[in-house]
C-alpha positions in Angstrom: -20.0 45.1 -26.2 -16.5 46.4 -25.3 -14.1 44.3 -23.2 -13.3 45.9 -19.9 -10.5 44.8 -17.7 -9.8 46.2 -14.3 -7.1 45.3 -11.9 -7.7 45.3 -8.2 -5.6 44.5 -5.3 -7.1 42.2 -2.6 -5.4 42.7 0.7 -3.7 39.6 2.1 -3.2 37.8 -1.3 0.1 39.5 -2.1 -0.5 39.8 -5.9 -3.1 41.7 -7.9 -6.0 40.0 -9.5 -7.2 41.0 -12.8 -10.9 40.9 -13.5 -11.8 40.8 -17.2 -15.4 41.1 -18.2 -16.4 39.4 -21.4 -20.0 38.9 -22.3 -21.1 39.2 -18.7 -19.0 36.2 -17.5 -16.3 37.4 -15.1 -13.0 35.4 -15.0 -10.4 35.7 -12.4 -6.7 35.1 -13.0 -4.0 35.0 -10.3 -0.4 34.1 -9.8 -1.4 31.5 -7.3 -3.4 29.4 -9.8 -1.7 27.6 -12.7 -3.2 25.5 -15.4 -2.9 21.8 -14.8 -0.5 20.0 -17.2 -0.2 16.3 -17.4 3.1 15.1 -16.1 5.3 13.0 -18.3 7.5 11.7 -15.4 5.8 8.8 -13.6 7.6 9.7 -10.4 5.9 13.1 -10.2 2.8 13.5 -8.1 -0.5 13.0 -9.9 -3.5 15.2 -9.6 -6.5 13.0 -8.9 -9.7 12.8 -6.8 -10.9 16.3 -6.9 -7.6 18.1 -7.4 -5.8 16.7 -4.3 -2.2 15.6 -4.8 -1.6 11.9 -4.2 1.7 10.1 -4.2 0.4 6.6 -4.3 -2.2 4.8 -6.3 -5.6 4.4 -4.6 -5.3 0.6 -4.5 -1.6 0.6 -3.3 -1.8 -2.9 -1.9 -3.1 -4.4 -5.1 -4.1 -7.7 -3.5 -4.2 -10.8 -5.6 -5.5 -14.2 -4.6 -2.8 -15.8 -6.8 -0.1 -14.4 -4.5 -1.8 -15.6 -1.4 -2.5 -19.1 -2.7 0.9 -19.6 -4.2 2.6 -18.0 -1.2 0.8 -20.3 1.2 1.6 -23.4 -0.8 5.2 -22.1 -1.3 5.6 -21.9 2.5 3.8 -25.1 3.4 5.9 -27.3 1.1 9.3 -26.5 2.6 8.1 -26.1 6.2 6.6 -29.6 6.0 10.0 -31.3 5.3 11.1 -33.3 8.4 14.3 -31.5 9.1 14.1 -30.9 12.9 15.0 -34.2 14.6 12.7 -36.1 12.2 9.8 -33.5 12.6 8.8 -30.7 10.3 8.3 -27.1 11.4 4.6 -27.3 10.5 4.2 -30.5 12.4 5.9 -29.1 15.5 3.8 -26.0 15.3 0.5 -28.0 15.0 1.6 -30.4 17.8 2.3 -27.4 20.1 -1.2 -26.0 19.3 -2.7 -29.3 20.3 -0.7 -29.5 23.5 -1.7 -25.9 24.5 -5.4 -26.6 23.7 -5.2 -29.6 26.1 -5.2 -27.2 29.1 -7.8 -24.7 27.8 -8.7 -21.9 28.9 -5.2 -21.4 30.4 -2.9 -19.9 27.9 0.6 -21.0 27.0 3.4 -20.3 29.4 6.2 -17.9 28.4 8.7 -20.7 28.3 6.5 -23.0 26.1 7.9 -24.2 22.8 4.6 -23.0 21.2 6.0 -19.5 21.0 9.2 -20.5 19.2 7.3 -22.6 16.6 4.6 -20.0 16.1 6.9 -17.1 15.6 9.3 -19.1 13.3 6.4 -20.5 11.2 4.7 -17.1 10.8 7.9 -15.2 10.0 8.6 -17.7 7.2 5.0 -17.4 5.9 5.0 -13.6 5.9 8.4 -13.5 4.2 7.2 -15.9 1.5 4.0 -13.8 1.0 6.0 -10.5 0.8 8.6 -11.8 -1.7 5.8 -13.4 -3.6 3.9 -10.1 -3.9 7.1 -8.3 -4.9 7.9 -10.9 -7.5 4.4 -11.3 -8.9 3.6 -7.6 -9.2 7.2 -6.8 -10.4 6.8 -9.3 -13.2 3.4 -8.0 -14.1 4.6 -4.4 -14.2 7.6 -5.3 -16.2 10.3 -4.5 -13.7 12.0 -7.9 -14.3 
């Protein structure tokens, strides 16, 4: 069987398509479609999940219970040191929780010390968890 190739122009595509018939299987080629080549630069976008471009890994958070456990212990230890008039930050936070629960269901007032201790304690915890995640995953991935 002879190979026939015809070129047709489809309106709106802007470039001609060539239709080559070989053994009754048509194949289309176009200037719009390029073959996919694996990238050697890890910073380039990867083709994954059905041909869609993704910039991040699917599991970008990469949660690890080691980071959560060590981060919580790493924050509870220094926040339990009695450095604020003989009291620790954790102790003051838990005392303020008890004081606020004493007049349940009324919530804490805006000028209550509970808000100061809660915000300070949680900012420290989240900073410890964030730096723990950066350090643990950075070490695992070989950044440092």
